[in-house]
Kinemage of the C-alpha trace (Angstrom):
@kinemage 1
@onewidth
@group {chain A} dominant
@subgroup {mainchain}
@vectorlist {calphas} color= white
{ca met a 1} P 5.529 8.276 -31.636
{ca lys a 2} L 8.434 6.366 -33.195
{ca ala a 3} L 7.533 7.926 -36.552
{ca phe a 4} L 7.498 11.311 -34.840
{ca val a 5} L 11.047 10.720 -33.572
{ca phe a 6} L 12.122 10.002 -37.153
{ca phe a 7} L 10.379 13.185 -38.327
{ca leu a 8} L 12.051 15.317 -35.635
{ca ser a 9} L 15.429 13.820 -36.480
{ca his a 10} L 14.956 14.865 -40.089
{ca val a 11} L 13.871 18.391 -39.131
{ca leu a 12} L 16.474 19.076 -36.425
{ca gly a 13} L 19.362 17.352 -38.182
{ca glu a 14} L 22.632 16.062 -36.750
{ca asp a 15} L 22.875 18.812 -34.100
{ca ala a 16} L 20.099 17.168 -32.075
{ca glu a 17} L 19.776 13.870 -30.235
{ca ile a 18} L 16.205 12.639 -29.707
{ca val a 19} L 15.278 9.834 -27.320
{ca leu a 20} L 11.813 8.376 -26.664
{ca tyr a 21} L 11.278 6.631 -23.318
{ca asp a 22} L 8.526 4.275 -22.169
{ca val a 23} L 8.564 4.769 -18.400
{ca arg a 24} L 6.336 1.727 -17.850
{ca asn a 25} L 9.273 -0.519 -18.722
{ca arg a 26} L 12.159 0.645 -16.554
{ca ala a 27} L 14.540 -2.113 -17.586
{ca his a 28} L 14.115 -1.402 -21.311
{ca ser a 29} L 12.923 2.192 -21.322
{ca val a 30} L 14.479 3.496 -24.573
{ca ile a 31} L 12.097 2.539 -27.399
{ca ala a 32} L 13.217 4.940 -30.154
{ca met a 33} L 16.066 7.348 -30.793
{ca ser a 34} L 17.724 9.391 -33.507
{ca glu a 35} L 20.867 8.363 -35.367
{ca thr a 36} L 22.674 11.170 -33.546
{ca asn a 37} L 23.780 9.662 -30.257
{ca trp a 38} L 25.786 11.635 -27.691
{ca ser a 39} L 24.428 9.987 -24.551
{ca gly a 40} L 25.746 6.506 -25.321
{ca leu a 41} L 22.246 5.013 -25.028
{ca ser a 42} L 20.931 2.221 -27.212
{ca leu a 43} L 17.493 0.817 -27.960
{ca gly a 44} L 16.203 -1.223 -25.054
{ca ala a 45} L 18.433 0.506 -22.499
{ca pro a 46} L 17.081 1.752 -19.172
{ca ala a 47} L 16.620 5.479 -18.667
{ca pro a 48} L 19.712 7.238 -17.247
{ca pro a 49} L 19.597 8.425 -13.608
{ca leu a 50} L 18.923 12.077 -14.496
{ca ile a 51} L 15.840 11.178 -16.549
{ca thr a 52} L 14.644 8.649 -13.968
{ca lys a 53} L 14.917 11.223 -11.197
{ca met a 54} L 13.104 13.847 -13.281
{ca leu a 55} L 10.272 11.496 -14.208
{ca arg a 56} L 9.843 10.429 -10.600
{ca lys a 57} L 9.562 14.090 -9.597
{ca glu a 58} L 7.159 14.954 -12.406
{ca arg a 59} L 4.912 11.910 -11.989
{ca glu a 60} L 2.528 13.756 -9.658
{ca ser a 61} L 2.762 17.137 -11.345
{ca his a 62} L 0.578 18.425 -14.164
{ca arg a 63} L 3.384 19.857 -16.233
{ca ser a 64} L 3.661 18.847 -19.864
{ca phe a 65} L 7.310 19.670 -20.366
{ca arg a 66} L 10.551 20.963 -18.920
{ca thr a 67} L 12.792 22.898 -21.263
{ca asn a 68} L 16.224 24.507 -21.464
{ca tyr a 69} L 18.001 22.637 -18.697
{ca glu a 70} L 21.628 21.557 -18.793
{ca gly a 71} L 22.426 18.069 -19.979
{ca his a 72} L 25.715 16.339 -20.792
{ca ala a 73} L 26.919 14.129 -23.599
{ca glu a 74} L 28.893 10.966 -22.859
{ca asp a 75} L 32.135 12.892 -23.473
{ca gly a 76} L 31.119 15.662 -21.061
{ca thr a 77} L 29.971 18.173 -23.687
{ca val a 78} L 27.270 20.448 -22.281
{ca leu a 79} L 23.939 20.098 -24.050
{ca arg a 80} L 20.774 22.159 -23.953
{ca ser a 81} L 18.029 19.685 -23.096
{ca ser a 82} L 14.237 19.631 -23.121
{ca thr a 83} L 11.875 16.872 -21.966
{ca tyr a 84} L 8.234 16.537 -23.037
{ca phe a 85} L 6.113 14.326 -20.804
{ca ile a 86} L 3.687 11.844 -22.368
{ca arg a 87} L 0.555 11.066 -20.368
{ca asp a 88} L -2.421 8.793 -20.936
{ca glu a 89} L -6.100 9.775 -20.807
{ca his a 90} L -5.941 9.625 -17.007
{ca arg a 91} L -2.962 12.013 -16.922
{ca glu a 92} L -0.708 9.193 -15.792
{ca leu a 93} L 2.920 9.589 -16.923
{ca ile a 94} L 3.714 6.836 -19.417
{ca gly a 95} L 6.593 8.217 -21.467
{ca ala a 96} L 8.942 11.057 -22.236
{ca leu a 97} L 10.486 12.604 -25.329
{ca val a 98} L 13.934 14.100 -24.713
{ca ile a 99} L 15.641 16.456 -27.157
{ca asn a 100} L 19.307 17.302 -26.606
{ca ile a 101} L 20.808 20.123 -28.656
{ca asp a 102} L 24.563 20.395 -29.199
{ca phe a 103} L 25.546 24.002 -28.539
{ca arg a 104} L 29.235 23.741 -29.360
{ca lys a 105} L 28.653 25.954 -32.394
{ca met a 106} L 26.749 28.398 -30.205
{ca asp a 107} L 29.608 28.275 -27.702
{ca glu a 108} L 32.052 29.229 -30.466
{ca ala a 109} L 29.787 32.113 -31.470
{ca ile a 110} L 29.562 33.393 -27.902
{ca his a 111} L 33.341 33.147 -27.435
{ca phe a 112} L 33.789 35.130 -30.630
{ca leu a 113} L 31.320 37.783 -29.474
{ca asp a 114} L 32.836 37.992 -25.998
{ca asp a 115} L 36.361 38.291 -27.398
{ca phe a 116} L 35.268 40.879 -29.923
{ca met a 117} L 33.696 42.974 -27.149
{ca gly a 118} L 36.622 42.392 -24.776
{ca leu a 119} L 34.512 40.487 -22.243
{ca glu a 120} L 35.545 37.601 -20.019
{ca his a 121} L 33.746 34.306 -20.427
{ca asp a 122} L 33.676 30.813 -18.955
{ca gly a 123} L 32.083 29.045 -21.899
{ca phe a 124} L 29.329 26.452 -21.785
{ca thr a 125} L 31.611 23.654 -20.716
{ca asn a 126} L 32.647 25.490 -17.541
{ca ala a 127} L 29.499 27.436 -16.723
{ca gly a 128} L 27.409 26.400 -13.749
{ca asn a 129} L 24.206 26.812 -15.725
{ca ala a 130} L 24.468 26.778 -19.500
{ca val a 131} L 20.941 28.081 -19.939
{ca asp a 132} L 21.813 31.372 -18.250
{ca arg a 133} L 24.285 32.021 -21.050
{ca leu a 134} L 21.392 32.134 -23.515
{ca gly a 135} L 19.640 35.120 -21.983
{ca thr a 136} L 19.082 38.590 -23.321
{ca ser a 137} L 22.690 39.634 -22.613
{ca ile a 138} L 23.855 37.424 -25.474
{ca glu a 139} L 21.487 39.144 -27.878
{ca asp a 140} L 22.740 42.526 -26.655
{ca ile a 141} L 26.343 41.453 -27.195
{ca ala a 142} L 25.459 40.143 -30.643
{ca ile a 143} L 23.792 43.394 -31.660
{ca asn a 144} L 26.745 45.467 -30.478
{ca ser a 145} L 29.196 43.142 -32.203
{ca ile a 146} L 27.302 43.334 -35.485
{ca lys a 147} L 27.359 47.114 -35.292
{ca glu a 148} L 31.113 47.041 -34.641
{ca ile a 149} L 31.788 44.674 -37.544
{ca val a 150} L 29.693 46.762 -39.920
{ca ser a 151} L 31.384 49.979 -38.825
{ca ser a 152} L 34.838 48.359 -39.190
{ca met a 153} L 34.246 48.219 -42.940
{ca asn a 154} L 34.777 52.013 -42.982
{ca val a 155} L 31.965 52.312 -45.493
{ca pro a 156} L 28.421 53.367 -44.564
{ca ser a 157} L 26.005 50.496 -44.986
{ca glu a 158} L 23.988 52.300 -47.622
{ca arg a 159} L 27.140 52.721 -49.719
{ca met a 160} L 28.451 49.164 -49.364
{ca ser a 161} L 28.682 47.019 -52.460
{ca gln a 162} L 26.995 43.620 -52.535
{ca lys a 163} L 30.399 41.975 -52.119
{ca glu a 164} L 31.154 44.024 -48.999
{ca lys a 165} L 27.800 43.100 -47.516
{ca arg a 166} L 28.386 39.438 -48.340
{ca asp a 167} L 31.796 39.677 -46.654
{ca val a 168} L 30.133 40.967 -43.476
{ca val a 169} L 27.548 38.170 -43.571
{ca asp a 170} L 30.255 35.586 -44.271
{ca lys a 171} L 32.300 36.754 -41.286
{ca leu a 172} L 29.293 36.621 -38.989
{ca asn a 173} L 28.220 33.236 -40.342
{ca ser a 174} L 31.677 31.697 -39.900
{ca his a 175} L 31.392 32.307 -36.166
{ca gly a 176} L 27.852 30.965 -35.853
{ca ile a 177} L 26.173 34.327 -35.195
{ca phe a 178} L 23.106 33.316 -37.169
{ca leu a 179} L 22.367 30.563 -34.654
{ca leu a 180} L 20.941 33.298 -32.449
{ca lys a 181} L 17.229 33.859 -32.901
{ca gly a 182} L 16.239 37.069 -34.681
{ca ile a 183} L 19.763 37.895 -35.851
{ca val a 184} L 18.878 37.928 -39.561
{ca ser a 185} L 16.533 40.891 -39.144
{ca ile a 186} L 19.144 42.752 -37.080
{ca val a 187} L 21.882 42.170 -39.663
{ca ala a 188} L 19.533 43.203 -42.467
{ca ser a 189} L 18.725 46.425 -40.622
{ca glu a 190} L 22.396 47.235 -40.008
{ca leu a 191} L 23.328 46.515 -43.625
{ca lys a 192} L 20.356 48.514 -44.928
{ca thr a 193} L 19.056 45.572 -46.914
{ca ser a 194} L 16.221 43.065 -46.760
{ca glu a 195} L 16.018 39.861 -44.739
{ca ala a 196} L 15.463 38.003 -48.023
{ca thr a 197} L 18.847 39.258 -49.235
{ca ile a 198} L 20.591 38.020 -46.079
{ca tyr a 199} L 18.929 34.621 -46.430
{ca arg a 200} L 20.033 34.533 -50.074
{ca tyr a 201} L 23.636 35.249 -49.046
{ca leu a 202} L 23.482 32.474 -46.444
{ca ser a 203} L 21.926 30.038 -48.906
{ca thr a 204} L 24.661 30.754 -51.454
{ca met a 205} L 27.350 30.243 -48.800
{ca lys a 206} L 25.825 26.921 -47.779
{ca lys a 207} L 25.668 25.733 -51.398
{ca asn a 208} L 29.286 26.756 -51.972
{ca glu a 209} L 30.333 24.905 -48.827
{ca leu a 210} L 28.495 21.775 -49.955
{ca asn a 211} L 30.112 21.982 -53.380
{ca val a 212} L 33.577 22.264 -51.833
{ca asn a 213} L 32.962 19.275 -49.558
{ca phe a 214} L 31.582 17.249 -52.467
{ca thr a 215} L 34.573 17.897 -54.711
{ca met a 216} L 37.213 17.224 -52.061
{ca pro a 217} L 39.012 13.873 -52.535
């Protein structure tokens, strides 16, 4: 499982904190964790109260996981959290794998979309339930915003040059729109191009960004 934590850390990157707990050792419950650390935990630390309470509640249940609940970083940042329960051959709860995702980039994207559409928003850090902000309404807002941005170019999509299409993608990407699931296909449809082309634009932008960061003193 410790190797699995390392693998997940590599896949999810620095926007995710991963913590592995051994619930059989309450005093030293944390047995592995990613380099990303927002919770302030360290190896050998006991599980925080929220996790302890959850595990106590789930001990008698048959659930394998609990996903998309609101967690908090040490500095108060709202996180999107998921816990996967580890059980032995007798279905006894022996551990838990917690994945915390930093949605500050998503928050920026939602603020941009809300402002673009003239909607009021509270943001993740003030919302009572951050998960509710990730429902279908966000996708609807995103779709409408993409349509508005494309139409603001004053050129029909089928007549846009590659540069104009890249400009649209760049504007959307700068506000984190592509963090939303399924957005690439929607943007491709609106720009009358292929998903592969959108991914190519994004890949080029990422390479250019890396080159700029590398060459900066």
